[in-house]
Each structure stands twice: as C-alpha cells, then as structure tokens.
Residue frames as a rotation matrix with the C-alpha (Angstrom) as fourth column:
UNK 1
0.017 0.573 0.819 55.61
0.646 0.619 -0.446 -34.27
-0.763 0.537 -0.360 168.77
UNK 2
0.855 0.298 -0.426 55.71
-0.035 -0.784 -0.619 -30.97
-0.518 0.544 -0.660 166.92
UNK 3
0.038 -0.930 -0.366 59.41
-0.811 -0.242 0.532 -31.38
-0.584 0.277 -0.763 166.10
UNK 4
-0.483 -0.159 0.861 58.76
0.172 0.947 0.271 -34.87
-0.858 0.279 -0.430 164.79
UNK 5
0.532 0.753 0.388 56.15
0.605 -0.018 -0.796 -33.53
-0.593 0.658 -0.465 162.30
UNK 6
0.705 -0.346 -0.619 58.56
-0.512 -0.852 -0.106 -30.77
-0.491 0.392 -0.778 161.19
UNK 7
-0.393 -0.895 0.210 61.23
-0.518 0.404 0.754 -33.36
-0.760 0.187 -0.623 160.46
UNK 8
-0.196 0.408 0.891 58.74
0.607 0.764 -0.216 -35.38
-0.770 0.499 -0.398 158.43
UNK 9
0.822 0.550 -0.147 57.70
0.269 -0.603 -0.751 -32.26
-0.501 0.578 -0.644 156.50
UNK 10
0.322 -0.793 -0.517 61.32
-0.752 -0.546 0.370 -31.30
-0.576 0.270 -0.772 155.79
UNK 11
-0.576 -0.512 0.637 62.11
-0.098 0.817 0.568 -34.81
-0.812 0.265 -0.521 154.65
UNK 12
0.211 0.747 0.630 59.03
0.709 0.327 -0.625 -34.84
-0.673 0.579 -0.461 152.45
UNK 13
0.843 0.071 -0.534 59.98
-0.214 -0.865 -0.453 -31.45
-0.494 0.496 -0.714 150.93
UNK 14
-0.177 -0.972 -0.154 63.52
-0.716 0.020 0.698 -32.67
-0.675 0.234 -0.700 150.20
UNK 15
-0.487 0.058 0.871 62.13
0.334 0.934 0.125 -35.85
-0.807 0.352 -0.475 148.66
UNK 16
0.610 0.774 0.169 59.74
0.508 -0.219 -0.833 -33.83
-0.608 0.594 -0.527 146.49
UNK 17
0.581 -0.480 -0.657 62.53
-0.624 -0.781 0.019 -31.60
-0.522 0.399 -0.754 145.26
UNK 18
-0.537 -0.777 0.330 64.71
-0.410 0.582 0.702 -34.64
-0.737 0.242 -0.631 144.44
UNK 19
-0.136 0.568 0.811 61.80
0.644 0.674 -0.364 -36.21
-0.753 0.473 -0.458 142.51
UNK 20
0.818 0.423 -0.390 61.24
0.047 -0.725 -0.687 -32.94
-0.573 0.544 -0.613 140.61
UNK 21
0.107 -0.876 -0.471 64.90
-0.824 -0.343 0.451 -32.80
-0.557 0.340 -0.758 139.62
UNK 22
-0.611 -0.285 0.738 64.81
0.023 0.926 0.376 -36.46
-0.791 0.247 -0.560 138.56
UNK 23
0.316 0.811 0.492 61.75
0.629 0.210 -0.749 -35.87
-0.710 0.546 -0.444 136.40
UNK 24
0.786 -0.064 -0.615 63.23
-0.363 -0.853 -0.376 -32.78
-0.500 0.519 -0.693 134.74
UNK 25
-0.242 -0.962 -0.124 66.57
-0.765 0.111 0.634 -34.51
-0.596 0.248 -0.763 134.04
UNK 26
-0.458 0.125 0.880 64.85
0.336 0.941 0.041 -37.63
-0.823 0.315 -0.473 132.72
UNK 27
0.695 0.719 0.009 62.74
0.334 -0.311 -0.890 -35.42
-0.637 0.621 -0.457 130.40
UNK 28
0.472 -0.607 -0.639 65.93
-0.767 -0.641 0.043 -33.81
-0.436 0.470 -0.768 129.08
UNK 29
-0.565 -0.721 0.400 67.52
-0.440 0.674 0.593 -37.22
-0.698 0.159 -0.699 128.56
UNK 30
-0.084 0.622 0.779 64.49
0.549 0.681 -0.484 -38.61
-0.831 0.387 -0.399 126.77
UNK 31
0.834 0.532 0.147 64.05
0.435 -0.470 -0.768 -35.57
-0.339 0.705 -0.623 124.52
UNK 32
0.123 -0.853 -0.507 67.70
0.001 -0.511 0.859 -34.71
-0.992 -0.106 -0.062 123.95
UNK 33
-0.573 -0.275 0.772 67.60
0.717 0.288 0.635 -35.80
-0.397 0.917 0.033 120.29
UNK 34
0.316 0.780 0.540 64.58
0.921 -0.389 0.023 -33.57
0.228 0.490 -0.841 119.61
UNK 35
0.775 -0.112 -0.622 66.14
0.236 -0.861 0.450 -30.65
-0.586 -0.496 -0.641 121.53
UNK 36
-0.281 -0.958 -0.062 69.41
0.208 -0.124 0.970 -31.00
-0.937 0.260 0.234 119.57
UNK 37
-0.429 0.169 0.887 67.55
0.901 0.156 0.406 -31.12
-0.070 0.973 -0.219 116.27
UNK 38
0.676 0.737 -0.012 65.50
0.737 -0.676 0.008 -28.09
-0.002 -0.015 -1.000 117.19
UNK 39
0.484 -0.590 -0.646 68.64
0.051 -0.718 0.694 -26.13
-0.874 -0.369 -0.317 118.08
UNK 40
-0.561 -0.726 0.398 70.38
0.414 0.170 0.894 -27.24
-0.717 0.666 0.205 114.85
UNK 41
-0.056 0.623 0.780 67.34
0.993 -0.044 0.107 -26.30
0.100 0.781 -0.616 112.75
UNK 42
0.857 0.365 -0.364 67.15
0.433 -0.893 0.124 -22.88
-0.280 -0.264 -0.923 114.36
UNK 43
0.065 -0.933 -0.353 70.89
0.078 -0.348 0.934 -22.38
-0.995 -0.089 0.050 113.86
UNK 44
-0.597 -0.239 0.766 70.53
0.721 0.259 0.642 -23.24
-0.352 0.936 0.018 110.15
UNK 45
0.397 0.841 0.367 67.53
0.912 -0.408 -0.054 -20.94
0.105 0.356 -0.928 109.80
UNK 46
0.741 -0.209 -0.639 69.48
0.135 -0.885 0.446 -18.05
-0.658 -0.417 -0.627 111.29
UNK 47
-0.332 -0.941 0.062 72.47
0.178 0.002 0.984 -18.78
-0.926 0.337 0.167 109.06
UNK 48
-0.388 0.262 0.884 70.30
0.917 0.205 0.341 -18.94
-0.092 0.943 -0.320 105.97
UNK 49
0.709 0.686 -0.165 68.70
0.672 -0.728 -0.138 -15.62
-0.215 -0.014 -0.977 106.84
UNK 50
0.233 -0.708 -0.667 72.11
-0.009 -0.688 0.726 -13.94
-0.972 -0.163 -0.167 106.58
UNK 51
-0.796 -0.592 0.122 72.60
0.064 0.118 0.991 -15.23
-0.602 0.797 -0.056 103.05
UNK 52
-0.240 0.808 -0.538 69.03
-0.860 -0.434 -0.268 -14.53
-0.449 0.398 0.800 101.85
UNK 53
0.651 0.569 0.503 68.51
-0.377 0.817 -0.436 -18.27
-0.659 0.094 0.746 101.34
UNK 54
0.803 -0.454 -0.386 71.58
-0.301 0.249 -0.920 -18.62
0.514 0.855 0.064 99.15
UNK 55
0.790 -0.551 0.270 74.10
-0.049 0.381 0.923 -20.92
-0.612 -0.742 0.274 100.81
UNK 56
0.304 -0.780 -0.547 77.70
-0.942 -0.331 -0.053 -20.84
-0.140 0.532 -0.835 99.63
UNK 57
0.758 -0.206 0.619 78.97
0.209 0.976 0.069 -23.92
-0.618 0.077 0.783 97.80
UNK 58
0.020 -0.851 -0.525 82.47
-0.351 -0.497 0.793 -23.49
-0.936 0.169 -0.309 96.48
UNK 59
-0.731 -0.335 0.594 81.82
0.348 0.566 0.747 -25.68
-0.587 0.753 -0.297 93.43
UNK 60
-0.269 0.722 0.637 78.47
0.955 0.114 0.273 -24.26
0.125 0.682 -0.720 92.30
UNK 61
0.512 0.497 -0.700 78.06
0.638 -0.766 -0.076 -20.80
-0.575 -0.408 -0.710 93.81
UNK 62
0.157 -0.392 0.907 78.75
0.798 -0.491 -0.350 -17.86
0.582 0.778 0.236 91.49
UNK 63
-0.153 -0.228 -0.962 80.45
0.723 -0.689 0.049 -14.82
-0.674 -0.688 0.270 92.97
UNK 64
0.184 0.328 0.927 78.89
0.893 -0.450 -0.018 -11.80
0.411 0.831 -0.376 91.35
UNK 65
-0.494 -0.290 -0.820 79.61
0.590 -0.805 -0.071 -8.10
-0.639 -0.518 0.569 91.58
UNK 66
0.618 0.755 0.218 77.92
0.722 -0.436 -0.537 -5.02
-0.310 0.489 -0.815 90.21
UNK 67
-0.617 -0.786 0.048 79.35
0.703 -0.523 0.482 -2.34
-0.353 0.331 0.875 87.99
UNK 68
-0.354 0.464 0.812 77.96
0.576 -0.576 0.581 1.04
0.737 0.673 -0.064 87.09
UNK 69
-0.637 0.208 0.743 75.91
-0.496 -0.848 -0.188 3.71
0.590 -0.488 0.643 88.77
UNK 70
-0.376 0.480 -0.792 74.48
0.664 0.737 0.131 2.06
0.647 -0.476 -0.596 91.85
UNK 71
0.262 0.627 -0.733 71.86
0.951 -0.296 0.087 4.01
-0.162 -0.721 -0.674 93.84
UNK 72
0.976 0.165 -0.142 73.23
0.152 -0.984 -0.097 7.48
-0.156 0.073 -0.985 94.38
UNK 73
0.066 -0.997 -0.044 76.89
0.149 -0.034 0.988 6.78
-0.987 -0.072 0.146 93.48
UNK 74
0.976 0.214 0.040 77.87
0.077 -0.167 -0.983 8.30
-0.204 0.962 -0.179 90.16
UNK 75
-0.051 -0.998 0.030 81.12
0.196 0.020 0.980 7.82
-0.979 0.056 0.194 88.29
UNK 76
0.456 0.290 -0.841 81.44
-0.616 -0.580 -0.534 9.66
-0.642 0.762 -0.086 84.96
UNK 77
-0.541 -0.764 -0.351 83.85
-0.800 0.339 0.496 7.05
-0.260 0.549 -0.794 83.59
UNK 78
-0.967 0.134 0.217 81.29
0.143 0.989 0.027 4.25
-0.211 0.057 -0.976 83.77
UNK 79
-0.658 0.735 0.166 77.79
0.158 -0.081 0.984 3.64
0.737 0.673 -0.063 82.42
UNK 80
-0.544 0.565 0.621 74.57
-0.820 -0.514 -0.252 4.69
0.177 -0.646 0.743 84.16
UNK 81
0.558 0.719 -0.413 73.18
-0.600 0.694 0.398 1.19
0.573 0.026 0.819 83.82
UNK 82
0.173 -0.431 0.886 73.99
-0.867 0.360 0.344 -1.50
-0.467 -0.827 -0.311 86.35
UNK 83
0.328 -0.175 -0.928 75.84
-0.627 0.694 -0.352 -4.57
0.706 0.698 0.118 85.08
UNK 84
0.632 -0.135 0.763 76.28
-0.588 0.557 0.587 -7.78
-0.504 -0.820 0.272 87.07
UNK 85
0.398 -0.582 -0.709 79.40
-0.664 0.351 -0.660 -9.78
0.633 0.734 -0.247 86.23
UNK 86
0.891 -0.122 -0.437 81.29
0.307 0.871 0.383 -12.82
0.334 -0.475 0.814 87.45
UNK 87
0.781 -0.614 0.118 84.13
-0.530 -0.551 0.644 -12.05
-0.330 -0.566 -0.756 89.84
UNK 88
0.284 -0.719 0.635 86.32
0.261 0.695 0.670 -14.94
-0.923 -0.024 0.385 88.68
UNK 89
0.467 -0.044 0.883 86.12
0.883 -0.028 -0.469 -13.73
0.045 0.999 0.026 85.08
UNK 90
0.940 -0.115 0.322 86.98
-0.115 -0.993 -0.021 -10.17
0.322 -0.017 -0.947 86.21
UNK 91
0.628 -0.738 0.244 89.96
-0.369 -0.006 0.929 -11.37
-0.685 -0.674 -0.276 88.26
UNK 92
0.206 -0.560 0.803 91.29
0.605 0.717 0.345 -13.40
-0.769 0.415 0.487 85.37
UNK 93
0.041 -0.089 0.995 90.82
0.995 -0.092 -0.049 -10.83
0.096 0.992 0.085 82.57
UNK 94
0.573 0.432 0.697 90.10
0.492 -0.861 0.129 -7.30
0.655 0.270 -0.706 83.79
UNK 95
0.575 -0.352 -0.738 92.68
0.720 -0.210 0.661 -6.51
-0.388 -0.912 0.132 86.44
UNK 96
-0.474 -0.871 0.127 95.09
0.820 -0.384 0.424 -4.71
-0.320 0.305 0.897 84.11
UNK 97
-0.498 0.237 0.834 92.69
0.487 -0.719 0.495 -2.28
0.717 0.653 0.243 82.38
UNK 98
0.511 0.844 0.160 90.64
0.325 -0.362 0.873 -1.58
0.796 -0.394 -0.460 85.48
UNK 99
0.878 -0.149 -0.454 93.35
0.445 -0.092 0.891 -1.22
-0.175 -0.985 -0.014 88.13
UNK 100
-0.157 -0.945 0.288 96.27
0.978 -0.188 -0.086 0.38
0.135 0.268 0.954 86.28
UNK 101
0.389 0.197 -0.900 97.01
0.419 -0.908 -0.018 4.04
-0.821 -0.370 -0.436 86.82
UNK 102
-0.560 0.828 -0.044 95.50
-0.762 -0.535 -0.365 5.69
-0.326 -0.171 0.930 84.82
UNK 103
-0.251 0.600 0.760 92.44
0.140 0.799 -0.585 3.49
-0.958 -0.040 -0.284 84.33
UNK 104
-0.980 0.031 -0.197 91.63
-0.199 -0.080 0.977 2.63
0.015 0.996 0.084 80.74
UNK 105
-0.474 0.863 0.173 87.88
-0.486 -0.093 -0.869 3.20
-0.734 -0.496 0.464 81.17
UNK 106
0.242 0.620 -0.747 86.64
-0.970 0.148 -0.192 2.04
-0.009 0.771 0.637 77.70
UNK 107
-0.330 -0.432 -0.839 88.71
-0.476 0.844 -0.247 -1.14
0.815 0.318 -0.485 77.84
UNK 108
-0.976 0.035 0.216 87.68
-0.189 0.357 -0.915 -1.79
-0.109 -0.934 -0.342 81.45
UNK 109
-0.160 0.987 -0.029 84.02
-0.768 -0.144 -0.624 -1.31
-0.619 -0.077 0.781 80.53
UNK 110
0.207 0.183 -0.961 84.37
-0.874 0.476 -0.097 -3.69
0.440 0.860 0.258 77.54
UNK 111
-0.709 -0.557 -0.433 86.09
-0.301 0.794 -0.528 -6.27
0.638 -0.244 -0.730 79.69
UNK 112
-0.829 0.462 0.314 83.38
-0.270 0.160 -0.949 -6.14
-0.489 -0.872 -0.007 82.36
UNK 113
0.143 0.884 -0.446 80.68
-0.929 -0.035 -0.367 -6.37
-0.340 0.467 0.816 79.69
UNK 114
-0.104 -0.241 -0.965 82.41
-0.670 0.734 -0.111 -9.51
0.735 0.635 -0.238 78.41
UNK 115
-0.942 -0.263 -0.210 82.25
-0.015 0.656 -0.755 -10.99
0.336 -0.707 -0.622 81.94
UNK 116
-0.373 0.882 0.289 78.51
-0.927 -0.340 -0.160 -10.25
-0.043 -0.327 0.944 82.23
UNK 117
-0.973 0.080 -0.218 76.58
0.076 0.997 0.024 -13.36
0.219 0.006 -0.976 83.25
UNK 118
-0.227 0.961 0.161 72.76
-0.449 -0.250 0.858 -13.79
0.864 0.122 0.488 83.17
UNK 119
0.140 0.237 -0.961 72.97
0.597 0.754 0.273 -16.10
0.790 -0.612 -0.036 86.19
UNK 120
-0.763 -0.521 -0.381 74.16
0.618 -0.420 -0.665 -13.15
0.187 -0.743 0.643 88.30
UNK 121
-0.655 0.548 0.520 70.99
-0.326 -0.826 0.459 -11.11
0.681 0.131 0.720 87.84
C-alpha cells in the first residue's frame, strides 16, 4: 500500500510540474507582444543614451567639429576661443589650407570661421 501512495505522489508531482510549465509558457505567449515592446523600448533608450538624445539622421543631422584651444590643449597657431563649425563645409573648402605642409594658419582660421554655424553650438 505504501508503494501505491508513492506512485500517486510521484505522478501528482510530475503533473504539477507539467502544469507549472504550461502556465509559464502560456503567460509568455499571451504577453509576448508586451515583452517584445519592453525590450525594444529599453534597447532604444540605451541607444539614445550613447548619443545624448541626438539620433543620427543623414538628411537632417549636422556633423559639427570644434576648433581652437579645447580644455588643456594649446596650439599657438590657432585662437584661444573655441569655434564650432560644420564638417561638410570644412571638407569642401578648407582641406587645402589646413592640411598642406606647411599649414597656412591664417587662411585655415579664416576658412574655419567661414564654416562656423550657430546650429552647431
């Protein structure tokens, strides 16, 4: 009689585990849309944190760079004030005066000042 009760208890335990698995899987199936949205939202939040809330859009995003004495870097050829300029303007107009050897510092500075953009600040 004792072995018969053990078999019933084992069968009941197996049945309970199967029911637990069924409930957990059904919960995942029912809430899969919410889980996927939560994961996507978190993924976007983490991605936005890398760009300080500024997402890149190739048609509207400005690529800006800085010129001048930044923090503790000093270059005697360039001004002590910091200037933000558009990279596309620099690439189109300032490559020759700024990257030739020797650098034409006054012309490079004037070219970068011409590429200055208030939207970059």
